[in-house]
DSSP file (Angstrom, degrees, kcal/mol; ACC not computed):
  #  RESIDUE AA STRUCTURE BP1 BP2  ACC     N-H-->O    O-->H-N    N-H-->O    O-->H-N    TCO  KAPPA ALPHA  PHI   PSI    X-CA   Y-CA   Z-CA
    1    1 A M              0   0    0      0, 0.0     2,-0.3     0, 0.0    11,-0.2   0.000 360.0 360.0 360.0 140.2    0.0    0.0    0.0
    2    2 A K  E     -A   11   0A   0      9,-2.4     9,-3.3     7,-0.0     2,-0.4  -0.837 360.0-112.6-125.5 169.0    1.1    3.5   -0.8
    3    3 A T  E     -A   10   0A   0     -2,-0.3     7,-0.2     7,-0.2     6,-0.0  -0.833  25.2-118.8-106.7 137.1   -0.2    6.9    0.2
    4    4 A C     >  -     0   0    0      5,-2.5     4,-1.3    -2,-0.4    21,-0.0  -0.540  17.4-140.4 -69.4 132.7   -1.7    9.5   -2.2
    5    5 A P  T  4 S+     0   0    0      0, 0.0    -1,-0.1     0, 0.0    20,-0.0   0.713  96.7  42.1 -69.9 -18.1    0.3   12.7   -2.2
    6    6 A C  T  4 S+     0   0    0      3,-0.1    -2,-0.0    17,-0.0    -3,-0.0   0.930 130.7  15.7 -91.6 -58.2   -2.9   14.8   -2.3
    7    7 A C  T  4 S-     0   0    0      2,-0.1     3,-0.1    16,-0.0    -1,-0.0   0.550  89.8-133.6 -98.8  -7.8   -5.4   13.3    0.0
    8    8 A H     <  +     0   0    0     -4,-1.3     2,-0.3     1,-0.2    -5,-0.0   0.724  55.1 142.4  62.5  25.3   -3.1   11.1    2.0
    9    9 A N        -     0   0    0      1,-0.0    -5,-2.5    -6,-0.0     2,-0.4  -0.657  57.9-104.6 -89.6 153.7   -5.4    8.1    1.8
   10   10 A E  E     +A    3   0A   0     -2,-0.3     2,-0.3    -7,-0.2    -7,-0.2  -0.641  46.4 172.0 -82.3 132.9   -3.9    4.6    1.4
   11   11 A I  E     -A    2   0A   0     -9,-3.3    -9,-2.4    -2,-0.4     7,-0.1  -0.806  39.4 -74.2-131.8 171.9   -4.2    3.2   -2.1
   12   12 A L    >   -     0   0    0     -2,-0.3     3,-1.2   -11,-0.2    -1,-0.1  -0.312  39.3-121.7 -67.9 152.4   -2.9    0.1   -4.0
   13   13 A D  T 3  S+     0   0    0      1,-0.2    -1,-0.1   -12,-0.0   -10,-0.0   0.842 110.9  45.5 -64.6 -35.1    0.7    0.1   -5.0
   14   14 A D  T 3  S+     0   0    0    -12,-0.0    -1,-0.2     2,-0.0     2,-0.2   0.262  83.7 128.1 -94.8  13.0    0.0   -0.4   -8.7
   15   15 A A    <   -     0   0    0     -3,-1.2     3,-0.1     1,-0.1    -4,-0.0  -0.465  41.0-167.5 -72.5 138.5   -2.8    2.2   -8.9
   16   16 A I  S    S+     0   0    0      1,-0.2     9,-3.6    -2,-0.2     2,-0.3   0.781  77.4  31.6 -91.4 -34.8   -2.5    4.9  -11.6
   17   17 A Y  B    S-B   24   0B   0      7,-0.2     2,-0.3   -13,-0.0     7,-0.2  -0.912  90.6-106.4-122.4 150.6   -5.2    7.1  -10.1
   18   18 A C     >  -     0   0    0      5,-2.3     4,-1.1    -2,-0.3    -7,-0.0  -0.600  21.4-145.5 -73.5 133.1   -6.2    7.7   -6.5
   19   19 A D  T  4 S+     0   0    0     -2,-0.3    -1,-0.1     1,-0.1    -8,-0.0   0.732  95.3  42.0 -70.5 -22.3   -9.6    6.1   -5.8
   20   20 A Y  T  4 S+     0   0    0      3,-0.1    -1,-0.1   -11,-0.1    -2,-0.0   0.906 131.1  14.8 -94.5 -48.5  -10.6    8.9   -3.4
   21   21 A C  T  4 S-     0   0    0      2,-0.1    -2,-0.1     0, 0.0    -1,-0.0   0.599  91.0-125.5-107.0 -12.5   -9.5   12.2   -5.0
   22   22 A G     <  +     0   0    0     -4,-1.1     2,-0.1     1,-0.3    -3,-0.1   0.537  51.9 157.4  81.9   6.6   -8.9   11.0   -8.6
   23   23 A K        -     0   0    0     -6,-0.1    -5,-2.3     1,-0.1     2,-0.4  -0.424  45.9-117.5 -67.6 136.0   -5.4   12.5   -8.7
   24   24 A E  B     -B   17   0B   0     -7,-0.2     2,-0.7    -2,-0.1    -7,-0.2  -0.606  23.2-143.3 -75.4 130.8   -3.1   10.9  -11.3
   25   25 A L        +     0   0    0     -9,-3.6     2,-0.2    -2,-0.4    -1,-0.0  -0.856  26.8 177.4 -99.5 111.4   -0.1    9.2   -9.7
   26   26 A T        -     0   0    0     -2,-0.7     3,-0.5     1,-0.1     4,-0.4  -0.678  40.3-123.0-111.7 166.2    3.0    9.6  -11.8
   27   27 A K  S  > S+     0   0    0     -2,-0.2     4,-2.4     1,-0.2     5,-0.2   0.548  96.1  86.1 -83.2  -7.5    6.6    8.5  -11.2
   28   28 A K  H  > S+     0   0    0      1,-0.2     4,-1.8     2,-0.2    -1,-0.2   0.893  87.2  52.3 -60.5 -39.3    7.8   12.1  -11.6
   29   29 A E  H  > S+     0   0    0     -3,-0.5     4,-0.8     1,-0.2    -1,-0.2   0.847 111.0  47.1 -67.1 -32.7    7.2   12.7   -7.9
   30   30 A E  H  > S+     0   0    0     -4,-0.4     4,-0.5    -3,-0.2     3,-0.3   0.871 109.8  53.7 -74.0 -36.4    9.2    9.7   -7.0
   31   31 A D  H >< S+     0   0    0     -4,-2.4     3,-0.9     1,-0.2     4,-0.4   0.828  99.6  62.1 -68.0 -31.5   12.0   10.7   -9.3
   32   32 A V  H >< S+     0   0    0     -4,-1.8     3,-1.0     1,-0.3    -1,-0.2   0.875 101.0  52.7 -62.4 -36.4   12.3   14.1   -7.7
   33   33 A S  H 3< S+     0   0    0     -4,-0.8    -1,-0.3    -3,-0.3    -2,-0.2   0.697 102.7  60.1 -73.1 -17.1   13.3   12.6   -4.4
   34   34 A R  T << S+     0   0    0     -3,-0.9    -1,-0.2    -4,-0.5    -2,-0.2   0.521  73.1 119.3 -88.1  -5.9   16.0   10.5   -6.1
   35   35 A V    <   -     0   0    0     -3,-1.0     2,-0.5    -4,-0.4    -3,-0.0  -0.425  59.6-140.1 -64.5 127.6   18.0   13.6   -7.4
   36   36 A V        -     0   0    0     -2,-0.2     2,-0.5     1,-0.0    -1,-0.1  -0.780   5.7-139.8 -95.3 129.2   21.4   13.5   -5.8
   37   37 A E        -     0   0    0     -2,-0.5     2,-0.2     1,-0.0    -2,-0.0  -0.766  19.2-131.0 -87.8 125.4   22.9   16.8   -4.7
   38   38 A L        -     0   0    0     -2,-0.5    72,-0.2     1,-0.1     2,-0.1  -0.558  22.7-123.0 -77.8 140.0   26.6   17.1   -5.5
   39   39 A K  B     -c  110   0C   0     70,-2.6    72,-2.0    -2,-0.2     2,-0.2  -0.403  32.4 -90.6 -79.6 157.1   28.8   18.2   -2.6
   40   40 A E        -     0   0    0     70,-0.2    -1,-0.1    -2,-0.1    72,-0.0  -0.487  45.2-119.8 -65.4 133.3   31.0   21.3   -2.7
   41   41 A N        -     0   0    0     -2,-0.2    -1,-0.1     1,-0.2    64,-0.0  -0.656  18.2-161.2 -81.5 121.9   34.5   20.3   -3.9
   42   42 A P  S    S+     0   0    0      0, 0.0     2,-0.3     0, 0.0    -1,-0.2   0.753  72.5  73.9 -74.5 -22.0   37.2   21.0   -1.4
   43   43 A Q  S    S-     0   0    0      2,-0.0     2,-0.4     1,-0.0    -2,-0.1  -0.688  76.8-137.2 -92.8 145.0   39.9   20.8   -4.0
   44   44 A K        -     0   0    0     -2,-0.3     2,-0.8    69,-0.0    70,-0.1  -0.793   7.1-142.3 -98.9 144.4   40.5   23.6   -6.6
   45   45 A N        +     0   0    0     -2,-0.4     3,-0.3     1,-0.1     4,-0.3  -0.850  32.5 159.1-109.2  95.3   41.2   22.7  -10.2
   46   46 A Y     >  +     0   0    0     -2,-0.8     4,-2.2     1,-0.2     5,-0.2   0.335  49.5  95.9 -96.8   6.2   43.7   25.2  -11.5
   47   47 A F  H  > S+     0   0    0      1,-0.2     4,-2.4     2,-0.2    -1,-0.2   0.830  79.8  56.6 -68.0 -30.8   44.9   23.0  -14.4
   48   48 A C  H  > S+     0   0    0     -3,-0.3     4,-1.8     2,-0.2    -1,-0.2   0.928 110.4  43.6 -65.2 -44.6   42.5   24.8  -16.8
   49   49 A Q  H  > S+     0   0    0     -4,-0.3     4,-2.3     2,-0.2    -2,-0.2   0.876 112.2  53.8 -67.8 -37.4   44.0   28.2  -16.0
   50   50 A L  H  X S+     0   0    0     -4,-2.2     4,-2.4     2,-0.2    -2,-0.2   0.908 108.1  50.0 -63.5 -42.0   47.5   26.7  -16.2
   51   51 A G  H  X S+     0   0    0     -4,-2.4     4,-2.3     1,-0.2    -1,-0.2   0.887 110.3  50.1 -63.1 -39.1   46.9   25.3  -19.6
   52   52 A L  H  X S+     0   0    0     -4,-1.8     4,-2.7     2,-0.2    -2,-0.2   0.897 110.2  50.2 -65.9 -40.2   45.6   28.7  -20.8
   53   53 A I  H  X S+     0   0    0     -4,-2.3     4,-2.6     2,-0.2    -2,-0.2   0.918 111.1  48.9 -64.6 -42.9   48.7   30.4  -19.4
   54   54 A L  H  X S+     0   0    0     -4,-2.4     4,-2.3     2,-0.2    -2,-0.2   0.912 112.6  48.7 -61.2 -42.4   51.0   28.0  -21.2
   55   55 A F  H  X S+     0   0    0     -4,-2.3     4,-2.6     2,-0.2    -2,-0.2   0.945 113.4  45.1 -63.2 -48.6   49.1   28.5  -24.5
   56   56 A L  H  X>S+     0   0    0     -4,-2.7     4,-2.8     1,-0.2     5,-0.6   0.881 112.3  52.2 -65.8 -37.7   49.2   32.3  -24.3
   57   57 A F  I  X>S+     0   0    0     -4,-2.6     5,-1.7    -5,-0.2     4,-1.1   0.930 112.4  46.0 -61.0 -45.2   52.9   32.2  -23.3
   58   58 A S  I  <>S+     0   0    0     -4,-2.3     5,-2.7    -5,-0.2    -2,-0.2   0.918 118.3  41.8 -63.6 -43.8   53.6   30.0  -26.3
   59   59 A M  I  <>S+     0   0    0     -4,-2.6     5,-1.5     3,-0.2    -2,-0.2   0.962 125.7  28.7 -71.6 -51.7   51.6   32.1  -28.7
   60   60 A V  I  <>S+     0   0    0     -4,-2.8     5,-1.8    -5,-0.2     4,-0.2   0.966 130.2  30.0 -79.0 -53.7   52.5   35.6  -27.6
   61   61 A I  I  <XS+     0   0    0     -4,-1.1     5,-2.7    -5,-0.6     6,-0.2   0.967 130.6  28.2 -75.4 -53.6   56.0   35.4  -26.2
   62   62 A L  I   XS+     0   0    0     -5,-1.7     5,-1.9     3,-0.2    -3,-0.2   0.972 127.2  35.1 -77.1 -53.9   57.5   32.5  -28.2
   63   63 A D  I   <S+     0   0    0     -5,-2.7    -3,-0.2    -6,-0.2     5,-0.2   0.937 128.7  27.3 -71.5 -46.7   55.7   32.5  -31.5
   64   64 A F  I  ><S+     0   0    0     -5,-1.5     4,-0.9    -6,-0.2    -3,-0.2   0.960 132.0  25.9 -85.4 -52.2   55.1   36.2  -32.1
   65   65 A F  I  ><S+     0   0    0     -5,-1.8     4,-2.4     2,-0.2     5,-0.2   0.980 127.7  37.4 -78.3 -57.0   57.9   38.0  -30.3
   66   66 A M  I  ><S+     0   0    0     -5,-2.7     4,-2.9     1,-0.2     5,-0.3   0.909 118.3  49.0 -65.1 -42.7   60.8   35.6  -30.1
   67   67 A A  H  ><S+     0   0    0     -5,-1.9     4,-2.4    -6,-0.2    -1,-0.2   0.879 112.1  49.7 -66.0 -35.8   60.3   34.1  -33.5
   68   68 A T  H  X S+     0   0    0     -4,-0.9     4,-2.2     2,-0.2    -2,-0.2   0.928 113.7  45.1 -66.8 -44.5   60.1   37.5  -35.1
   69   69 A V  H  X S+     0   0    0     -4,-2.4     4,-1.8     2,-0.2     5,-0.3   0.943 116.7  44.7 -64.7 -47.5   63.3   38.7  -33.4
   70   70 A V  H  X>S+     0   0    0     -4,-2.9     5,-2.2     1,-0.2     4,-2.0   0.900 113.5  50.8 -64.7 -40.3   65.1   35.5  -34.2
   71   71 A H  H  <5S+     0   0    0     -4,-2.4    -1,-0.2    -5,-0.3    -2,-0.2   0.888 113.1  45.3 -65.1 -38.9   63.9   35.5  -37.8
   72   72 A N  H  <5S+     0   0    0     -4,-2.2    -1,-0.2    -5,-0.2    -2,-0.2   0.776 125.0  31.2 -77.6 -25.6   64.9   39.1  -38.4
   73   73 A T  H  <5S+     0   0    0     -4,-1.8    -3,-0.2    -5,-0.2    -2,-0.2   0.904 136.6  15.9 -96.2 -56.2   68.4   38.6  -36.8
   74   74 A V  T  <5S-     0   0    0     -4,-2.0    -3,-0.2    -5,-0.3    -4,-0.1   0.860  86.8-138.4 -89.2 -39.6   69.5   35.1  -37.4
   75   75 A G  S   <S+     0   0    0     -5,-2.2     2,-0.6    -6,-0.1    -4,-0.2   0.096  77.1  85.2 102.8 -22.6   67.1   34.1  -40.1
   76   76 A N        +     0   0    0     -6,-0.3     3,-0.3     1,-0.1     4,-0.1  -0.930  43.4 170.0-117.9 109.9   66.4   30.6  -38.9
   77   77 A S     >  +     0   0    0     -2,-0.6     4,-1.5     1,-0.2     3,-0.3   0.086  42.3 113.1-106.0  22.7   63.6   30.4  -36.3
   78   78 A R  H  > S+     0   0    0      1,-0.2     4,-2.3     2,-0.2    -1,-0.2   0.891  72.8  56.7 -63.0 -39.7   63.1   26.6  -36.2
   79   79 A I  H  > S+     0   0    0     -3,-0.3     4,-2.2     1,-0.2    -1,-0.2   0.865 105.0  52.6 -62.7 -34.8   64.4   26.3  -32.6
   80   80 A V  H  > S+     0   0    0     -3,-0.3     4,-2.6     1,-0.2    -1,-0.2   0.892 109.4  49.3 -66.2 -38.6   61.8   28.7  -31.4
   81   81 A F  H  X S+     0   0    0     -4,-1.5     4,-2.0     2,-0.2    -2,-0.2   0.850 108.5  53.2 -70.7 -33.5   59.1   26.7  -33.1
   82   82 A Y  H  X S+     0   0    0     -4,-2.3     4,-1.7     2,-0.2    -2,-0.2   0.946 112.4  44.8 -61.4 -47.3   60.4   23.5  -31.5
   83   83 A I  H  X S+     0   0    0     -4,-2.2     4,-1.8     1,-0.2    -2,-0.2   0.918 113.5  48.8 -64.8 -44.1   60.2   25.1  -28.0
   84   84 A S  H  X S+     0   0    0     -4,-2.6     4,-2.4     1,-0.2    -1,-0.2   0.846 106.8  57.2 -67.6 -31.4   56.8   26.6  -28.6
   85   85 A S  H  X S+     0   0    0     -4,-2.0     4,-2.2     2,-0.2    -1,-0.2   0.897 105.5  51.1 -63.1 -38.7   55.5   23.2  -29.9
   86   86 A V  H  X S+     0   0    0     -4,-1.7     4,-2.2     1,-0.2    -2,-0.2   0.911 110.4  48.6 -63.6 -42.0   56.6   21.7  -26.6
   87   87 A F  H  X S+     0   0    0     -4,-1.8     4,-2.2     2,-0.2    -2,-0.2   0.882 110.0  51.3 -67.2 -37.3   54.7   24.4  -24.7
   88   88 A Y  H  X S+     0   0    0     -4,-2.4     4,-2.3     2,-0.2    -1,-0.2   0.903 110.3  49.2 -64.5 -39.8   51.6   23.8  -26.8
   89   89 A I  H  X S+     0   0    0     -4,-2.2     4,-2.3     2,-0.2    -2,-0.2   0.884 110.0  51.3 -67.1 -37.5   51.8   20.1  -26.1
   90   90 A L  H  X S+     0   0    0     -4,-2.2     4,-2.5     2,-0.2    -2,-0.2   0.887 108.7  51.8 -63.6 -38.4   52.1   20.8  -22.4
   91   91 A A  H  X S+     0   0    0     -4,-2.2     4,-2.1     2,-0.2    -2,-0.2   0.913 109.6  49.6 -63.8 -42.0   49.0   23.1  -22.6
   92   92 A L  H  X S+     0   0    0     -4,-2.3     4,-2.3     1,-0.2    -2,-0.2   0.919 111.6  49.1 -60.6 -43.7   47.1   20.2  -24.3
   93   93 A A  H  X S+     0   0    0     -4,-2.3     4,-2.3     1,-0.2    -2,-0.2   0.908 111.2  48.1 -65.6 -42.0   48.2   17.8  -21.5
   94   94 A T  H  X S+     0   0    0     -4,-2.5     4,-2.0     2,-0.2    -1,-0.2   0.876 111.7  50.0 -69.2 -35.1   47.2   20.1  -18.7
   95   95 A E  H  X S+     0   0    0     -4,-2.1     4,-2.0     2,-0.2    -1,-0.2   0.905 111.1  49.5 -67.6 -40.0   43.8   20.8  -20.2
   96   96 A G  H  X S+     0   0    0     -4,-2.3     4,-2.0     1,-0.2    -2,-0.2   0.892 110.8  50.0 -63.1 -38.7   43.3   17.1  -20.6
   97   97 A F  H  X S+     0   0    0     -4,-2.3     4,-2.5     2,-0.2    -2,-0.2   0.860 106.6  55.7 -67.6 -34.7   44.3   16.6  -17.0
   98   98 A A  H  X S+     0   0    0     -4,-2.0     4,-2.0     2,-0.2    -2,-0.2   0.909 108.9  47.0 -62.8 -41.7   41.8   19.3  -16.0
   99   99 A L  H  X S+     0   0    0     -4,-2.0     4,-2.2     1,-0.2    -2,-0.2   0.892 111.7  51.4 -65.5 -39.0   39.0   17.4  -17.7
  100  100 A F  H  X S+     0   0    0     -4,-2.0     4,-2.3     2,-0.2    -2,-0.2   0.899 108.6  50.6 -64.1 -41.9   40.2   14.2  -16.0
  101  101 A V  H  X S+     0   0    0     -4,-2.5     4,-2.0     1,-0.2    -1,-0.2   0.909 111.6  48.1 -63.7 -42.7   40.2   15.8  -12.5
  102  102 A D  H  X S+     0   0    0     -4,-2.0     4,-2.1     2,-0.2    -2,-0.2   0.898 110.0  52.4 -64.9 -39.6   36.6   17.1  -13.1
  103  103 A Y  H  X S+     0   0    0     -4,-2.2     4,-1.9     1,-0.2    -2,-0.2   0.923 111.3  46.2 -61.7 -45.0   35.5   13.7  -14.3
  104  104 A N  H  X S+     0   0    0     -4,-2.3     4,-1.5     1,-0.2    -1,-0.2   0.849 108.9  56.1 -67.2 -33.5   36.9   12.0  -11.2
  105  105 A A  H  <>S+     0   0    0     -4,-2.0     5,-3.1     2,-0.2     4,-0.3   0.912 108.0  47.5 -64.7 -41.7   35.3   14.7   -8.9
  106  106 A V  H ><5S+     0   0    0     -4,-2.1     3,-1.2     1,-0.2    -1,-0.2   0.885 109.0  54.6 -67.0 -38.1   31.8   14.0  -10.3
  107  107 A K  H 3<5S+     0   0    0     -4,-1.9    -1,-0.2     1,-0.3    -2,-0.2   0.830 108.4  49.5 -62.9 -30.9   32.4   10.3   -9.9
  108  108 A Q  T 3<5S-     0   0    0     -4,-1.5    -1,-0.3    -5,-0.1    -2,-0.2   0.444 125.7-101.2 -88.6  -0.1   33.2   10.9   -6.2
  109  109 A G  T < 5S+     0   0    0     -3,-1.2   -70,-2.6     1,-0.3     2,-0.2   0.631  81.6 123.1  93.8  14.9   30.1   13.0   -5.7
  110  110 A Y  B   < -c   39   0C   0     -5,-3.1    -1,-0.3   -72,-0.2   -70,-0.2  -0.684  63.2-103.8-105.5 161.9   31.7   16.5   -5.9
  111  111 A R        -     0   0    0    -72,-2.0     2,-0.2    -2,-0.2    -1,-0.1  -0.419  41.9 -98.1 -76.7 157.8   30.9   19.4   -8.1
  112  112 A K        -     0   0    0      1,-0.1   -71,-0.1    -2,-0.1    -1,-0.1  -0.506  31.2-174.4 -73.5 145.1   33.2   20.3  -11.0
  113  113 A N        +     0   0    0     -2,-0.2    -1,-0.1    -3,-0.1   -68,-0.1   0.592  58.3  79.7-111.1 -19.5   35.7   23.1  -10.4
  114  114 A G  S    S-     0   0    0    -16,-0.2     2,-0.6   -70,-0.1   -68,-0.1  -0.151  81.5-112.3 -83.7-179.9   37.1   23.5  -13.9
  115  115 A N     >  -     0   0    0      1,-0.2     4,-2.2     2,-0.0     5,-0.2  -0.937  21.8-167.4-118.2 106.9   35.8   25.2  -17.0
  116  116 A L  H  > S+     0   0    0     -2,-0.6     4,-2.5     1,-0.2     5,-0.2   0.908  86.5  49.2 -63.1 -45.3   34.8   22.8  -19.7
  117  117 A G  H  > S+     0   0    0      1,-0.2     4,-2.3     2,-0.2    -1,-0.2   0.913 112.8  46.7 -63.1 -44.0   34.4   25.4  -22.5
  118  118 A L  H  > S+     0   0    0      2,-0.2     4,-2.4     1,-0.2    -1,-0.2   0.895 112.4  51.1 -65.1 -40.3   37.7   27.1  -21.8
  119  119 A A  H  X S+     0   0    0     -4,-2.2     4,-2.2     2,-0.2    -2,-0.2   0.928 112.6  44.9 -63.9 -45.3   39.5   23.7  -21.6
  120  120 A L  H  X S+     0   0    0     -4,-2.5     4,-2.3     2,-0.2    -2,-0.2   0.894 113.7  49.7 -68.0 -38.9   38.1   22.5  -24.9
  121  121 A A  H  X S+     0   0    0     -4,-2.3     4,-2.5    -5,-0.2     5,-0.2   0.918 112.4  47.4 -65.4 -42.8   38.8   25.9  -26.7
  122  122 A T  H  X S+     0   0    0     -4,-2.4     4,-2.6     1,-0.2     5,-0.2   0.883 111.5  51.4 -66.2 -37.6   42.4   25.9  -25.4
  123  123 A M  H  X S+     0   0    0     -4,-2.2     4,-2.2    -5,-0.2    -2,-0.2   0.916 111.5  47.2 -64.4 -42.2   42.8   22.3  -26.5
  124  124 A A  H  X S+     0   0    0     -4,-2.3     4,-2.1     2,-0.2    -2,-0.2   0.931 115.1  44.7 -65.7 -45.4   41.5   23.1  -30.0
  125  125 A L  H  X S+     0   0    0     -4,-2.5     4,-2.5     2,-0.2    -2,-0.2   0.890 112.4  51.9 -67.5 -38.7   43.7   26.2  -30.4
  126  126 A S  H  X S+     0   0    0     -4,-2.6     4,-2.2    -5,-0.2    -1,-0.2   0.907 109.5  50.3 -63.6 -40.8   46.8   24.4  -29.0
  127  127 A S  H  X S+     0   0    0     -4,-2.2     4,-2.0    -5,-0.2    -2,-0.2   0.922 110.9  49.3 -61.9 -43.7   46.3   21.6  -31.5
  128  128 A Y  H  X S+     0   0    0     -4,-2.1     4,-1.9     1,-0.2    -2,-0.2   0.926 112.5  46.7 -61.9 -45.3   46.0   24.0  -34.3
  129  129 A F  H  X S+     0   0    0     -4,-2.5     4,-2.4     2,-0.2    -1,-0.2   0.818 107.9  56.4 -71.2 -29.6   49.1   25.9  -33.3
  130  130 A V  H  X S+     0   0    0     -4,-2.2     4,-2.5     2,-0.2    -1,-0.2   0.943 110.2  45.2 -63.0 -46.1   51.1   22.7  -32.8
  131  131 A F  H  X S+     0   0    0     -4,-2.0     4,-2.1     1,-0.2    -2,-0.2   0.858 112.0  52.5 -66.0 -33.7   50.3   21.7  -36.4
  132  132 A L  H  X S+     0   0    0     -4,-1.9     4,-2.1     2,-0.2    -1,-0.2   0.892 110.6  47.5 -67.5 -39.4   51.2   25.3  -37.6
  133  133 A C  H  X S+     0   0    0     -4,-2.4     4,-2.4     2,-0.2    -2,-0.2   0.905 111.1  50.7 -66.5 -41.6   54.5   25.1  -35.8
  134  134 A I  H  X S+     0   0    0     -4,-2.5     4,-2.8     1,-0.2     5,-0.2   0.897 109.9  50.8 -63.4 -39.3   55.2   21.6  -37.3
  135  135 A K  H  X S+     0   0    0     -4,-2.1     4,-2.5     1,-0.2     6,-0.3   0.917 111.0  48.3 -62.5 -43.1   54.4   23.0  -40.7
  136  136 A S  H  X>S+     0   0    0     -4,-2.1     4,-1.0     2,-0.2     5,-0.7   0.872 113.6  47.4 -66.1 -36.5   56.8   26.0  -40.2
  137  137 A I  H  <5S+     0   0    0     -4,-2.4    -2,-0.2     2,-0.2    -1,-0.2   0.935 115.5  43.8 -69.4 -46.3   59.5   23.6  -39.0
  138  138 A N  H  <5S+     0   0    0     -4,-2.8    -2,-0.2     1,-0.2    -3,-0.2   0.876 119.4  40.8 -69.9 -38.0   59.1   21.2  -41.9
  139  139 A L  H  <5S-     0   0    0     -4,-2.5    -1,-0.2    -5,-0.2    -2,-0.2   0.637 101.3-132.4 -85.7 -13.4   58.8   23.8  -44.6
  140  140 A G  T  <5 +     0   0    0     -4,-1.0     2,-0.3     1,-0.3    -3,-0.2   0.733  64.9 120.9  71.5  21.4   61.5   25.9  -43.1
  141  141 A C      < -     0   0    0     -5,-0.7    -1,-0.3    -6,-0.3    -2,-0.2  -0.837  61.6-120.0-118.8 157.0   59.4   29.1  -43.4
  142  142 A F        -     0   0    0     -2,-0.3     7,-0.1     5,-0.2   -74,-0.0  -0.420  55.8 -67.6 -83.9 165.0   58.2   31.6  -40.9
  143  143 A Y    >>  -     0   0    0      1,-0.2     4,-2.2   -80,-0.1     3,-0.8  -0.325  42.6-147.1 -53.4 127.9   54.5   32.2  -40.4
  144  144 A T  T 34 S+     0   0    0      1,-0.2    -1,-0.2     2,-0.2    -2,-0.0   0.747  94.7  62.3 -73.2 -21.8   53.3   33.8  -43.6
  145  145 A M  T 34 S+     0   0    0      2,-0.1    -1,-0.2     1,-0.1    -2,-0.1   0.697 113.4  34.9 -77.1 -15.7   50.7   35.9  -41.7
  146  146 A I  T <4 S+     0   0    0     -3,-0.8    -2,-0.2     1,-0.2    -1,-0.1   0.845 135.7   8.5 -99.8 -48.6   53.5   37.7  -39.8
  147  147 A S  S  < S-     0   0    0     -4,-2.2    -5,-0.2     0, 0.0    -1,-0.2  -0.767  72.4-153.8-140.3  89.5   56.3   38.0  -42.3
  148  148 A P              0   0    0      0, 0.0    -4,-0.1     0, 0.0    -5,-0.1  -0.362 360.0 360.0 -66.6 143.3   55.7   37.0  -45.9
  149  149 A Q              0   0    0     -7,-0.1    -5,-0.0    -2,-0.0     0, 0.0   0.372 360.0 360.0-116.6 360.0   58.7   35.9  -47.9
């Protein structure tokens, strides 16, 4: 026997409608009580911000400033592209680790602390710039959008 949520009379367990008040008995009311509240996460996930900092450092400092200076003075900026490729790969790894930490936090019943959109955007841009650096290394040319040859 179960109790009607409206009139609080006892009805059969398999009843669809209450015999006394006519209220439709749905499973939605039972499902609401099953919603699990995630606990506040005591750990902070700074890997997303670290990946963004690595990406911006690689792009702004290494690729644009250092590669321009080296290209204009020495002429061969391949070593700068090797170094920036390593930093882009580190940014990809830290963003992947940020997603992994958030996934494990949800499995343990905690809320996410990272930023999914920022992590995915940084991963996509880092991947693009790694391939751009590899292209510049293999072809032996500098970025055409900065210094056309």
